C-alpha positions, 0 to 999 in steps of 0.5 A: 667463045667470049665472056662479057668483056670480050676475052676468049674463054677455053672450054672446061674439060672434065674426065669422068670415071665410070659411074661418076656423077657431076652436077652441071647447073641444076642437073645431076649427070651420072656417067655410064660404064666407060670413061667420058670426057666432057667439054663444057662451054658457058657459065654454069655451076659445076660440081664433081662428085667428090665435091658434092655434099648430101644433106645427111652428110652435113652432120657437123657445124662446119659441114653445114656451112659447106652444105649451105655454101654449096646450095648458094653456088648451085642456086639461081638466087644465092642471096636468098641463103645469105641470112641462114649462112650468116646465122650459122657462122655466128654460132660457130665463131662464138664456140671456136674463135679460131674459125674467124680467119676462115670465115673472113675469106669465105665471106669475102668470096660470098660477097663478091659472088665467088661461090666456088672459091667460098666452097673450096675455103669451106672445105679447109674449114671442115679440115680445121674443125676435124683438127679441133675435134681431134684435139678435144679427145 
């Protein structure tokens, strides 16, 4: 398989544990009772269960950022969510200026269409938020 520039691409290989879930594109796939190995070729958004955040789990400002970026990553039209995302980050940056460095990286990934990389950085933002909350107690 080749990408648009003619480079050869390797298939992504994912090992799923029994009953593990994965999102591929817009489909939620649940494994059966056995380990499974998937070989995935092509360009589709893929999220393993450990990276999936459900809406009810987005119960802090930075978790809501992660959830919004996740929606962008899975969306056919991620730009439709940009306004909501940028409104969210303004409020967080005003309350916690130390988040600015995280948002600079996340924003750059989003503006370049690298939503999975933005999602990984948003996970680090959640960890930073937990540290900030821990320091307040």
